[in-house]
N, C-alpha and C positions, 0 to 999 in steps of 0.2 A: 638920727641914724640916716645915713644916705641910702638911695635907692639900690645901691649895689652890695648891700649887706643882707644876709639872711639870718634869722633866728632859727636855731635848732634845739629841740628838746632833747632830753636824755634818750627818749624812746626812739626818735628818728636818728640819733646820732650813730646807731649801729649799722646804718645802711651799707657802708663800705669804708673800712679803715683806709684803704688806698686812696679813695676819693678825698676823704677828709684831710689826708696828709698833704694833699696838693694845694689846699686852701689856706689863706692866711687867717689866723684867728685874731679878731679885733678886740673881743672881750670874752671872758669866761668867768663863770661862777658855778655853784653847786647845781643851779637850775637851768642855766642858759648858756649856750656857746654861740657867739656871733662871729661869722666868718664872711669874708669878701666873697662874692659870687665870682665864678670863673669867667674869664674873658673868653672870647671865641676860640683862641688857640688852645687855651687850657682845657675847655670843654672838649674839643676834638680829641686831645690826648687822653682825658679821662674815658671818653667813649672807646677809643682804641684799647685802652688797658682793660676795660670791662669786657670788650668783645674778644680780647685775647684769651680770656677764661673760658668762655663758651658763647655760641651764638644766641642772640636774643632779639625779640621783636621790640617795636617802639614802646609797647605798653610796659614790659619788663624794664626797659632802660629808664623810662620815665619814672616808674615807681621806685627804682634805686636812686634816682637824682631828684626826687620831689623835694621842694624846698631849696634846691640848689640851681636848678635850671628849668625853664618853662618847656612844655612840650613843643612849642614852636621853635624855640632856640635848638632843642635837641634834634628836631626834624630837619632844620636848615643845616646843622653841622653834619648830620648823617648824609644829606644830599650832597654836601661838599666833599665829604670823604668818599663817597660812591663816585663822584665825578673825576676825583684825582686818582681813583683806582687803588685806594687803601683798603676799602671794604667792598663787600658784595651784598646785594639783596637777594636772599634765596626765594624760591617760588612759594614757600610756606609763610613768607612774611618776615622771616628772621634775618638779621644782619650778621654777617660773619667777616672777621678780619682775614684778609687774604694771607695765605701762607700758614694758617693755623689749622685748616681742615682739608 
């Protein structure tokens, strides 16, 4: 198994259907689903989609994406999205997609 694949149990597969639908399934059986990890651009799109639903802080985003992307990768993607003016960091530490609130 290459380093860009992640194993997901049935329990964690319920994180978000929209997230999983964007990832390529490499292998699947009744116990395990193996998907490719998102590249940088895919991760940014996943974050934008999640923030479109509601504002979230880093901890919430990381818990939804655990097993898919590390906290460090999520943090870098969020910083880039803030820099490009696609999302904003609110005073309470939540990120919000611009144009949704």
